[in-house]
C-alpha atoms as a printed R data frame, in Angstrom:
    type eleno elety resid chain resno       x       y       z
1   ATOM     1    CA   MET     A     1   0.703  31.638  -7.118
2   ATOM     2    CA   SER     A     2  -3.703  32.815  -6.291
3   ATOM     3    CA   VAL     A     3  -6.770  30.080  -6.167
4   ATOM     4    CA   LYS     A     4  -8.537  32.327  -8.616
5   ATOM     5    CA   LYS     A     5  -5.502  32.050 -11.251
6   ATOM     6    CA   GLN     A     6  -5.027  28.386  -9.999
7   ATOM     7    CA   ASN     A     7  -7.926  27.107 -10.137
8   ATOM     8    CA   ALA     A     8  -9.007  28.434 -13.632
9   ATOM     9    CA   ASN     A     9  -6.022  26.412 -14.953
10  ATOM    10    CA   TYR     A    10  -6.610  23.456 -13.438
11  ATOM    11    CA   PHE     A    11 -10.665  22.488 -14.328
12  ATOM    12    CA   LYS     A    12  -9.402  24.003 -17.833
13  ATOM    13    CA   ALA     A    13 -11.765  21.329 -20.466
14  ATOM    14    CA   PRO     A    14 -11.380  19.160 -21.300
15  ATOM    15    CA   VAL     A    15 -10.018  16.684 -18.958
16  ATOM    16    CA   PHE     A    16  -9.413  13.162 -18.918
17  ATOM    17    CA   ALA     A    17  -9.321  11.295 -15.128
18  ATOM    18    CA   VAL     A    18  -9.190   7.859 -14.254
19  ATOM    19    CA   ALA     A    19 -11.460   7.482 -11.619
20  ATOM    20    CA   PRO     A    20 -10.567   6.728  -7.965
21  ATOM    21    CA   MET     A    21 -11.121   2.970  -6.434
22  ATOM    22    CA   ILE     A    22 -10.380   2.015  -3.274
23  ATOM    23    CA   ASP     A    23  -7.829  -0.805  -2.837
24  ATOM    24    CA   TRP     A    24  -6.902  -0.151  -7.063
25  ATOM    25    CA   THR     A    25  -5.684   3.014  -7.142
26  ATOM    26    CA   ASP     A    26  -3.087   3.774  -4.651
27  ATOM    27    CA   ARG     A    27   0.416   5.111  -5.030
28  ATOM    28    CA   HIS     A    28   1.857   2.952  -7.366
29  ATOM    29    CA   CYS     A    29  -0.945   2.425  -9.356
30  ATOM    30    CA   ARG     A    30  -0.896   6.377 -10.142
31  ATOM    31    CA   PHE     A    31   2.735   5.809 -10.627
32  ATOM    32    CA   PHE     A    32   2.746   3.199 -13.794
33  ATOM    33    CA   HIS     A    33  -0.286   5.394 -15.101
34  ATOM    34    CA   ARG     A    34   1.741   8.576 -15.024
35  ATOM    35    CA   GLN     A    35   3.974   6.616 -17.112
36  ATOM    36    CA   LEU     A    36   1.432   5.188 -20.450
37  ATOM    37    CA   SER     A    37  -0.624   8.941 -20.357
38  ATOM    38    CA   ALA     A    38   1.802  13.104 -19.155
39  ATOM    39    CA   ARG     A    39  -2.387  14.740 -18.812
40  ATOM    40    CA   ALA     A    40  -4.317  12.507 -17.632
41  ATOM    41    CA   LEU     A    41  -5.767  14.058 -14.090
42  ATOM    42    CA   LEU     A    42  -5.141  10.956 -11.052
43  ATOM    43    CA   TYR     A    43  -6.676  10.298  -8.140
44  ATOM    44    CA   SER     A    44  -6.139   8.332  -4.947
45  ATOM    45    CA   GLU     A    45  -8.312   6.510  -3.742
46  ATOM    46    CA   MET     A    46 -10.235   7.097  -0.742
47  ATOM    47    CA   VAL     A    47  -9.329   8.279   2.432
48  ATOM    48    CA   VAL     A    48 -11.742   8.645   5.033
49  ATOM    49    CA   ALA     A    49 -10.857  11.830   7.174
50  ATOM    50    CA   ASP     A    50 -10.988   9.993  10.236
51  ATOM    51    CA   ALA     A    51  -8.890   7.806   9.307
52  ATOM    52    CA   ILE     A    52  -5.963  11.178   7.814
53  ATOM    53    CA   ILE     A    53  -6.728  12.836  11.835
54  ATOM    54    CA   HIS     A    54  -6.143  10.038  13.615
55  ATOM    55    CA   GLY     A    55  -4.266   7.410  11.426
56  ATOM    56    CA   PRO     A    56  -0.643   6.742   9.817
57  ATOM    57    CA   ARG     A    57  -0.470  10.251   7.952
58  ATOM    58    CA   GLU     A    58   2.637   9.159   6.077
59  ATOM    59    CA   LYS     A    59   1.253   5.723   4.278
60  ATOM    60    CA   LEU     A    60  -1.899   7.283   3.277
61  ATOM    61    CA   LEU     A    61  -1.558  10.754   2.147
62  ATOM    62    CA   SER     A    62   2.291  10.573   0.998
63  ATOM    63    CA   PHE     A    63   2.902   9.736  -3.000
64  ATOM    64    CA   ASN     A    64   5.511   9.756  -5.614
65  ATOM    65    CA   GLY     A    65   6.273  13.518  -6.995
66  ATOM    66    CA   GLU     A    66   5.742  12.173 -10.324
67  ATOM    67    CA   GLU     A    67   2.446  11.832 -10.288
68  ATOM    68    CA   HIS     A    68   0.823  15.066 -10.511
69  ATOM    69    CA   PRO     A    69  -1.614  16.504 -10.826
70  ATOM    70    CA   VAL     A    70  -2.964  14.192  -8.583
71  ATOM    71    CA   ALA     A    71  -6.578  14.518  -6.158
72  ATOM    72    CA   LEU     A    72  -6.927  13.164  -3.176
73  ATOM    73    CA   GLN     A    73 -10.575  11.826  -2.459
74  ATOM    74    CA   LEU     A    74 -12.234  12.583   0.641
75  ATOM    75    CA   GLY     A    75 -15.251  11.084   2.802
76  ATOM    76    CA   GLY     A    76 -16.945  11.882   5.331
77  ATOM    77    CA   SER     A    77 -19.119  13.914   6.375
78  ATOM    78    CA   ASP     A    78 -18.295  16.039   9.289
79  ATOM    79    CA   PRO     A    79 -17.386  19.084   7.563
80  ATOM    80    CA   ALA     A    80 -14.642  20.050  10.672
81  ATOM    81    CA   LYS     A    81 -13.337  16.909  10.599
82  ATOM    82    CA   LEU     A    82 -13.066  17.095   7.246
83  ATOM    83    CA   VAL     A    83 -11.492  20.953   7.138
84  ATOM    84    CA   GLU     A    84  -8.983  19.281   9.224
85  ATOM    85    CA   ALA     A    85  -7.781  16.763   6.908
86  ATOM    86    CA   VAL     A    86  -7.986  19.125   4.481
87  ATOM    87    CA   LYS     A    87  -5.992  20.801   6.256
88  ATOM    88    CA   ILE     A    88  -2.898  18.597   7.183
89  ATOM    89    CA   ALA     A    89  -2.965  16.615   3.820
90  ATOM    90    CA   ALA     A    90  -1.879  20.429   2.984
91  ATOM    91    CA   ASP     A    91   1.332  19.124   3.389
92  ATOM    92    CA   TYR     A    92   1.339  16.866   1.486
93  ATOM    93    CA   GLY     A    93   0.846  18.808  -2.446
94  ATOM    94    CA   TYR     A    94  -1.848  17.545  -4.315
95  ATOM    95    CA   ASP     A    95  -3.572  19.316  -6.216
96  ATOM    96    CA   GLU     A    96  -7.169  19.101  -5.562
97  ATOM    97    CA   ILE     A    97  -9.251  17.809  -2.814
98  ATOM    98    CA   ASN     A    98 -12.351  15.621  -3.918
99  ATOM    99    CA   LEU     A    99 -15.502  15.019  -2.028
100 ATOM   100    CA   ASN     A   100 -16.426  11.224  -2.089
101 ATOM   101    CA   VAL     A   101 -20.122  11.849  -2.553
102 ATOM   102    CA   GLY     A   102 -20.932   8.984  -5.091
103 ATOM   103    CA   CYS     A   103 -19.729   4.852  -3.640
104 ATOM   104    CA   PRO     A   104 -22.711   3.088  -2.246
105 ATOM   105    CA   SER     A   105 -20.503   0.138  -0.452
106 ATOM   106    CA   ASP     A   106 -22.013  -0.854   3.421
107 ATOM   107    CA   ARG     A   107 -18.593   0.344   4.739
108 ATOM   108    CA   VAL     A   108 -19.221   3.697   3.665
109 ATOM   109    CA   GLN     A   109 -23.384   4.012   4.674
110 ATOM   110    CA   SER     A   110 -22.179   2.936   7.857
111 ATOM   111    CA   GLY     A   111 -19.746   5.422   8.596
112 ATOM   112    CA   THR     A   112 -22.704   8.165   6.574
113 ATOM   113    CA   PHE     A   113 -20.854   9.477   3.998
114 ATOM   114    CA   GLY     A   114 -20.578   8.026   0.310
115 ATOM   115    CA   ALA     A   115 -23.563   8.319  -1.926
116 ATOM   116    CA   CYS     A   116 -25.759   7.892   0.648
117 ATOM   117    CA   LEU     A   117 -25.327  12.112   0.996
118 ATOM   118    CA   MET     A   118 -27.743  12.053  -1.775
119 ATOM   119    CA   GLN     A   119 -30.100  12.274   0.789
120 ATOM   120    CA   THR     A   120 -28.805  15.123   2.380
121 ATOM   121    CA   PRO     A   121 -27.490  18.013  -0.044
122 ATOM   122    CA   GLU     A   122 -27.212  20.647   2.813
123 ATOM   123    CA   VAL     A   123 -24.801  18.299   5.069
124 ATOM   124    CA   VAL     A   124 -22.882  17.809   1.265
125 ATOM   125    CA   GLU     A   125 -23.028  21.350   1.049
126 ATOM   126    CA   ALA     A   126 -21.633  22.916   4.875
127 ATOM   127    CA   CYS     A   127 -18.540  20.450   4.080
128 ATOM   128    CA   VAL     A   128 -18.172  21.911   0.868
129 ATOM   129    CA   ALA     A   129 -18.454  24.857   2.111
130 ATOM   130    CA   ALA     A   130 -16.598  24.517   5.110
131 ATOM   131    CA   MET     A   131 -13.477  22.859   2.695
132 ATOM   132    CA   LYS     A   132 -13.309  25.710   0.701
133 ATOM   133    CA   LYS     A   133 -12.306  28.232   3.145
134 ATOM   134    CA   VAL     A   134  -9.250  26.604   4.511
135 ATOM   135    CA   ALA     A   135  -7.810  24.619   1.247
136 ATOM   136    CA   THR     A   136  -5.616  26.403  -1.475
137 ATOM   137    CA   VAL     A   137  -6.466  24.184  -4.258
138 ATOM   138    CA   PRO     A   138  -9.918  23.547  -5.664
139 ATOM   139    CA   VAL     A   139 -12.599  21.535  -3.925
140 ATOM   140    CA   THR     A   140 -14.649  18.865  -6.362
141 ATOM   141    CA   VAL     A   141 -17.517  16.425  -5.960
142 ATOM   142    CA   LYS     A   142 -17.610  12.710  -7.519
143 ATOM   143    CA   CYS     A   143 -21.990  12.672  -7.166
144 ATOM   144    CA   ARG     A   144 -24.390  10.081  -8.533
145 ATOM   145    CA   ILE     A   145 -27.581  11.133 -10.401
146 ATOM   146    CA   GLY     A   146 -29.733   9.683  -7.049
147 ATOM   147    CA   VAL     A   147 -30.472   7.096  -4.799
148 ATOM   148    CA   ASP     A   148 -32.785   4.597  -4.040
149 ATOM   149    CA   GLU     A   149 -36.555   6.085  -4.666
150 ATOM   150    CA   GLN     A   150 -35.562   9.731  -5.160
151 ATOM   151    CA   GLU     A   151 -36.064  11.387  -8.456
152 ATOM   152    CA   PRO     A   152 -33.145  12.178 -10.649
153 ATOM   153    CA   ALA     A   153 -34.628  14.469 -12.845
154 ATOM   154    CA   ASP     A   154 -35.449  16.512  -9.227
155 ATOM   155    CA   VAL     A   155 -32.960  16.217  -6.438
156 ATOM   156    CA   LEU     A   156 -29.962  16.757  -9.048
157 ATOM   157    CA   PRO     A   157 -30.042  20.174 -10.670
158 ATOM   158    CA   ASP     A   158 -31.234  20.893  -6.429
159 ATOM   159    CA   PHE     A   159 -27.772  18.548  -4.681
160 ATOM   160    CA   LEU     A   160 -25.982  21.117  -8.576
161 ATOM   161    CA   ALA     A   161 -27.432  24.483  -7.382
162 ATOM   162    CA   ARG     A   162 -26.357  23.600  -3.556
163 ATOM   163    CA   MET     A   163 -22.913  22.533  -4.706
164 ATOM   164    CA   ILE     A   164 -22.280  25.636  -7.303
165 ATOM   165    CA   GLY     A   165 -23.198  28.004  -3.744
166 ATOM   166    CA   ALA     A   166 -20.930  26.472  -1.265
167 ATOM   167    CA   GLY     A   167 -18.130  27.041  -3.906
168 ATOM   168    CA   ALA     A   168 -17.307  23.618  -5.337
169 ATOM   169    CA   ASP     A   169 -14.421  24.073  -8.085
170 ATOM   170    CA   ALA     A   170 -16.082  20.767  -9.733
171 ATOM   171    CA   ILE     A   171 -18.541  18.052 -10.035
172 ATOM   172    CA   TRP     A   172 -17.733  14.822 -11.445
173 ATOM   173    CA   ILE     A   173 -21.176  12.754 -12.033
174 ATOM   174    CA   HIS     A   174 -21.669   9.384 -11.905
175 ATOM   175    CA   ALA     A   175 -24.637   9.336 -14.981
176 ATOM   176    CA   ARG     A   176 -25.624   5.685 -12.924
177 ATOM   177    CA   LYS     A   177 -28.748   6.539  -9.824
178 ATOM   178    CA   ALA     A   178 -26.944   3.862  -6.765
179 ATOM   179    CA   TRP     A   179 -29.850   1.901  -4.409
180 ATOM   180    CA   LEU     A   180 -28.015   1.706  -1.024
181 ATOM   181    CA   LYS     A   181 -30.023  -1.133   0.011
182 ATOM   182    CA   GLY     A   182 -30.118  -4.651  -2.626
183 ATOM   183    CA   LEU     A   183 -27.473  -4.158  -4.761
184 ATOM   184    CA   SER     A   184 -23.319  -4.166  -4.410
185 ATOM   185    CA   PRO     A   185 -21.559  -1.633  -5.193
186 ATOM   186    CA   LYS     A   186 -20.647  -4.655  -8.635
187 ATOM   187    CA   GLU     A   187 -24.370  -4.458  -9.115
188 ATOM   188    CA   ASN     A   188 -24.160  -0.399  -9.086
189 ATOM   189    CA   ARG     A   189 -22.143   0.211 -11.696
190 ATOM   190    CA   GLU     A   190 -24.027  -2.175 -14.202
191 ATOM   191    CA   ILE     A   191 -28.083  -2.894 -13.169
192 ATOM   192    CA   PRO     A   192 -28.900   0.661 -12.689
193 ATOM   193    CA   PRO     A   193 -29.104   2.358 -15.593
194 ATOM   194    CA   LEU     A   194 -27.578   5.270 -17.605
195 ATOM   195    CA   ASP     A   195 -28.851   8.548 -17.641
196 ATOM   196    CA   TYR     A   196 -26.109  10.203 -20.041
197 ATOM   197    CA   GLU     A   197 -28.676  12.547 -21.246
198 ATOM   198    CA   LEU     A   198 -30.069  13.826 -17.936
199 ATOM   199    CA   VAL     A   199 -26.041  15.046 -17.275
200 ATOM   200    CA   TYR     A   200 -25.712  16.696 -20.605
201 ATOM   201    CA   LEU     A   201 -28.623  19.215 -19.483
202 ATOM   202    CA   MET     A   202 -26.813  19.937 -15.798
203 ATOM   203    CA   LYS     A   203 -23.800  20.943 -18.252
204 ATOM   204    CA   ARG     A   204 -26.110  23.002 -21.246
205 ATOM   205    CA   GLU     A   205 -27.776  24.659 -18.214
206 ATOM   206    CA   ASN     A   206 -24.874  25.847 -16.429
207 ATOM   207    CA   PRO     A   207 -22.476  26.656 -18.721
208 ATOM   208    CA   ASP     A   208 -19.648  28.200 -16.611
209 ATOM   209    CA   VAL     A   209 -19.586  24.966 -14.053
210 ATOM   210    CA   PHE     A   210 -17.112  22.268 -14.594
211 ATOM   211    CA   ILE     A   211 -18.822  19.885 -15.319
212 ATOM   212    CA   GLY     A   212 -17.460  15.754 -15.688
213 ATOM   213    CA   ILE     A   213 -19.110  12.511 -16.246
214 ATOM   214    CA   ASN     A   214 -18.286   9.442 -15.586
215 ATOM   215    CA   GLY     A   215 -20.465   5.595 -15.969
216 ATOM   216    CA   GLY     A   216 -20.375   3.046 -18.647
217 ATOM   217    CA   ILE     A   217 -17.581   4.787 -20.312
218 ATOM   218    CA   THR     A   218 -15.221   1.511 -22.199
219 ATOM   219    CA   ASP     A   219 -13.226   3.102 -24.181
220 ATOM   220    CA   LEU     A   220 -11.982   6.040 -25.661
221 ATOM   221    CA   ASP     A   221 -13.992   6.837 -28.592
222 ATOM   222    CA   GLN     A   222 -16.884   7.319 -26.193
223 ATOM   223    CA   ALA     A   223 -14.373   9.963 -24.135
224 ATOM   224    CA   VAL     A   224 -14.831  11.873 -26.994
225 ATOM   225    CA   GLN     A   225 -17.890  11.481 -28.034
226 ATOM   226    CA   HIS     A   226 -18.694  12.532 -24.076
227 ATOM   227    CA   LEU     A   227 -16.215  15.409 -24.431
228 ATOM   228    CA   ALA     A   228 -18.212  16.944 -27.587
229 ATOM   229    CA   VAL     A   229 -20.979  18.117 -24.777
230 ATOM   230    CA   MET     A   230 -19.117  17.970 -21.190
231 ATOM   231    CA   ASP     A   231 -15.678  19.387 -19.397
232 ATOM   232    CA   GLY     A   232 -14.229  15.896 -18.232
233 ATOM   233    CA   VAL     A   233 -14.684  12.695 -18.573
234 ATOM   234    CA   MET     A   234 -13.654   9.939 -16.016
235 ATOM   235    CA   LEU     A   235 -13.439   6.232 -16.797
236 ATOM   236    CA   GLY     A   236 -12.779   3.395 -13.689
237 ATOM   237    CA   ARG     A   237 -12.257   0.296 -14.662
238 ATOM   238    CA   ALA     A   238 -11.998   0.162 -18.245
239 ATOM   239    CA   SER     A   239  -8.448   2.533 -17.446
240 ATOM   240    CA   TYR     A   240  -7.377   0.139 -15.191
241 ATOM   241    CA   HIS     A   241  -7.976  -3.387 -17.003
242 ATOM   242    CA   ASN     A   242  -6.818  -1.653 -19.769
243 ATOM   243    CA   ALA     A   243  -4.135   0.438 -19.395
244 ATOM   244    CA   THR     A   244  -3.514   0.850 -22.871
245 ATOM   245    CA   LEU     A   245  -5.926   2.855 -24.018
246 ATOM   246    CA   LEU     A   246  -4.075   5.478 -21.299
247 ATOM   247    CA   THR     A   247  -1.106   5.603 -23.883
248 ATOM   248    CA   GLU     A   248  -3.617   7.341 -26.300
249 ATOM   249    CA   VAL     A   249  -5.054   9.644 -23.896
250 ATOM   250    CA   ASP     A   250  -2.363  13.565 -24.114
251 ATOM   251    CA   ALA     A   251  -3.203  12.932 -27.759
252 ATOM   252    CA   ARG     A   252  -7.113  12.189 -28.131
253 ATOM   253    CA   ILE     A   253  -8.617  14.285 -25.660
254 ATOM   254    CA   TYR     A   254  -5.616  16.480 -25.458
255 ATOM   255    CA   GLY     A   255  -3.772  16.924 -28.495
256 ATOM   256    CA   GLU     A   256  -0.365  16.124 -28.258
257 ATOM   257    CA   ALA     A   257   1.523  14.690 -30.088
258 ATOM   258    CA   ALA     A   258   1.131  11.614 -31.409
259 ATOM   259    CA   VAL     A   259   4.193   9.960 -30.574
260 ATOM   260    CA   SER     A   260   4.856   6.148 -30.315
261 ATOM   261    CA   VAL     A   261   5.038   4.604 -27.045
262 ATOM   262    CA   ASP     A   262   8.237   4.325 -25.594
263 ATOM   263    CA   TRP     A   263   7.856   0.736 -24.169
264 ATOM   264    CA   ASP     A   264  11.824  -0.179 -22.858
265 ATOM   265    CA   ARG     A   265  11.541   3.048 -21.640
266 ATOM   266    CA   VAL     A   266   7.946   2.186 -18.833
267 ATOM   267    CA   ARG     A   267   9.890  -0.944 -18.578
268 ATOM   268    CA   ASP     A   268  12.862   0.089 -17.514
269 ATOM   269    CA   VAL     A   269  11.039   2.933 -14.801
270 ATOM   270    CA   MET     A   270   8.917   0.824 -13.141
271 ATOM   271    CA   ILE     A   271  12.077  -2.383 -12.838
272 ATOM   272    CA   GLY     A   272  13.799   0.636 -11.223
273 ATOM   273    CA   TYR     A   273  10.314   2.302  -9.356
274 ATOM   274    CA   ALA     A   274  10.016  -1.396  -8.002
275 ATOM   275    CA   GLU     A   275  12.916  -1.790  -6.918
276 ATOM   276    CA   ARG     A   276  12.754   0.875  -4.197
277 ATOM   277    CA   VAL     A   277   9.443  -0.162  -3.320
278 ATOM   278    CA   VAL     A   278  11.019  -3.071  -2.012
279 ATOM   279    CA   ALA     A   279  14.043  -1.804  -0.896
280 ATOM   280    CA   SER     A   280  11.642  -0.020   1.526
281 ATOM   281    CA   GLY     A   281   9.770  -3.188   2.642
282 ATOM   282    CA   GLY     A   282   7.174  -3.419  -0.401
283 ATOM   283    CA   ARG     A   283   6.421  -6.590  -2.429
284 ATOM   284    CA   LEU     A   284   6.644  -6.688  -5.966
285 ATOM   285    CA   ASN     A   285   3.170  -7.741  -7.152
286 ATOM   286    CA   HIS     A   286   2.365  -4.468  -4.159
287 ATOM   287    CA   VAL     A   287   3.583  -2.506  -7.970
288 ATOM   288    CA   THR     A   288   2.857  -5.449 -10.233
289 ATOM   289    CA   ARG     A   289  -1.052  -6.380 -10.280
290 ATOM   290    CA   HIS     A   290  -1.781  -2.363 -11.274
291 ATOM   291    CA   MET     A   291   0.325  -3.910 -14.633
292 ATOM   292    CA   VAL     A   292  -1.230  -6.824 -15.572
293 ATOM   293    CA   GLY     A   293  -4.357  -5.419 -17.293
294 ATOM   294    CA   LEU     A   294  -1.553  -3.988 -19.898
295 ATOM   295    CA   PHE     A   295  -1.207  -5.274 -23.736
296 ATOM   296    CA   GLN     A   296  -4.580  -6.498 -24.086
297 ATOM   297    CA   ALA     A   297  -5.206  -7.472 -27.175
298 ATOM   298    CA   TYR     A   298  -1.323  -7.540 -27.814
299 ATOM   299    CA   ALA     A   299   0.310 -11.246 -28.863
300 ATOM   300    CA   GLY     A   300   1.639 -12.595 -25.430
301 ATOM   301    CA   ALA     A   301  -0.492 -10.823 -22.986
302 ATOM   302    CA   ARG     A   302  -1.922 -13.953 -22.067
303 ATOM   303    CA   ARG     A   303   2.055 -14.962 -21.390
304 ATOM   304    CA   TYR     A   304   2.600 -11.435 -19.363
305 ATOM   305    CA   ARG     A   305  -0.651 -11.835 -16.862
306 ATOM   306    CA   GLN     A   306   0.639 -15.177 -15.773
307 ATOM   307    CA   ILE     A   307   4.130 -13.735 -15.366
308 ATOM   308    CA   LEU     A   308   2.807 -10.787 -13.265
309 ATOM   309    CA   SER     A   309   0.220 -12.476 -11.706
310 ATOM   310    CA   SER     A   310   1.816 -15.263 -10.342
311 ATOM   311    CA   GLU     A   311   5.372 -14.864 -10.012
312 ATOM   312    CA   ALA     A   312   5.404 -11.650  -8.643
313 ATOM   313    CA   THR     A   313   3.985 -13.467  -5.816
314 ATOM   314    CA   LYS     A   314   7.389 -14.947  -4.940
315 ATOM   315    CA   PRO     A   315   9.143 -14.408  -1.608
316 ATOM   316    CA   GLY     A   316  12.128 -13.285  -3.391
317 ATOM   317    CA   VAL     A   317  11.720 -12.387  -6.943
318 ATOM   318    CA   SER     A   318  13.926 -10.022  -8.427
319 ATOM   319    CA   PRO     A   319  11.896  -6.905 -10.115
320 ATOM   320    CA   ASP     A   320  14.154  -7.773 -13.119
321 ATOM   321    CA   LEU     A   321  10.872 -10.247 -13.069
322 ATOM   322    CA   ILE     A   322   9.123  -7.420 -14.939
323 ATOM   323    CA   ALA     A   323  11.448  -7.270 -17.948
324 ATOM   324    CA   GLU     A   324  10.559 -10.860 -18.213
325 ATOM   325    CA   ALA     A   325   6.723  -9.971 -18.440
326 ATOM   326    CA   PHE     A   326   7.720  -6.890 -21.044
327 ATOM   327    CA   ALA     A   327   9.808 -10.114 -23.551
328 ATOM   328    CA   ALA     A   328   6.563 -11.739 -23.581
329 ATOM   329    CA   VAL     A   329   4.934  -9.886 -25.918
330 ATOM   330    CA   ASP     A   330   4.716  -9.397 -29.480
331 ATOM   331    CA   ILE     A   331   4.906  -5.380 -28.761
332 ATOM   332    CA   THR     A   332   6.447  -4.406 -32.283
333 ATOM   333    CA   GLY     A   333   3.402  -6.478 -34.098
334 ATOM   334    CA   GLY     A   334   0.399  -4.400 -31.825
335 ATOM   335    CA   PRO     A   335  -3.126  -5.147 -31.156
336 ATOM   336    CA   LYS     A   336  -4.636  -7.092 -32.618
337 ATOM   337    CA   THR     A   337  -8.000  -5.883 -32.757
338 ATOM   338    CA   GLN     A   338  -8.129  -2.678 -33.383
339 ATOM   339    CA   GLY     A   339  -6.411  -0.640 -31.378
340 ATOM   340    CA   ALA     A   340  -5.649  -0.150 -26.794
341 ATOM   341    CA   SER     A   341  -9.000   2.047 -27.426
342 ATOM   342    CA   GLY     A   342 -11.272  -0.312 -28.811
343 ATOM   343    CA   ALA     A   343 -10.740  -3.426 -26.418
344 ATOM   344    CA   SER     A   344 -13.373  -3.924 -23.718
345 ATOM   345    CA   ALA     A   345 -13.580  -3.841 -20.372
346 ATOM   346    CA   ALA     A   346 -15.095  -2.886 -17.499
347 ATOM   347    CA   ALA     A   347 -16.074   0.881 -16.082
348 ATOM   348    CA   GLU     A   348 -16.536   2.203 -13.423
């Protein structure tokens, strides 16, 4: 399949994505999320280009075939290093390569990548153009609307024009400015005001470019509203802390037939997966820590969380503990509130 044809098929709106989150969206998390939605686009944690070049590649890049479609997010600002990282990653079979231009954390800034690159759009432009020359899959960008004293209405149109000119296949925009000094990453997800209208304007002015929106979106009702304008919608912490909402994605976002979730299948698949992780030297809580957000608002959810949060950390505990946790939940009774997508959660 040609890259052009692959790009056209891959980024056909609408797209629902689970945001890349450092220390959270590892391969175990993505495997779990895939059991809840067959269609959601899943992202890796941000992986620094230098780490791929010089570090443990297998540990950093390997993933389960069941995770597709899955995107690799890269961090970096050196076109040559990013090119090398893209070439190395090609052997692992990711569906997309995404460049991080949105993370505001200090450790990211110290490496001169992430949101601070909004200040040097020409560098990002060069990186994307270089990556496009060697990539066999779509190359995309995730950015903010601006940083620090920048005026988003002035800088964002120029930034997008540069990304489009460099050949970016899609652009995901977190609809908040980032403050590089004075705010923590958590505060940067909450304090700077959201400007959805500016992101909507960028889409209207670029109708032939795939543009997705991220930031402050807490449920699927909001996601559907954004998709009336945007090509894609990305949820971060809402998807993680309230993972049950992912069970509605295929029907509500992609128009698949609504079916009841086979919770017995999810339970058994995750037990089998955990057994393989433990057999290969991992720990049970490496898997179960990502499952704690399931069953928000269901009767028995508190006990479910207790089992997976505390019991799973004990040495030698069996993966069958997952079955014990599921048994604590009154699944047949359904959620006690409006539904999985209606529960509140902190969004990325």
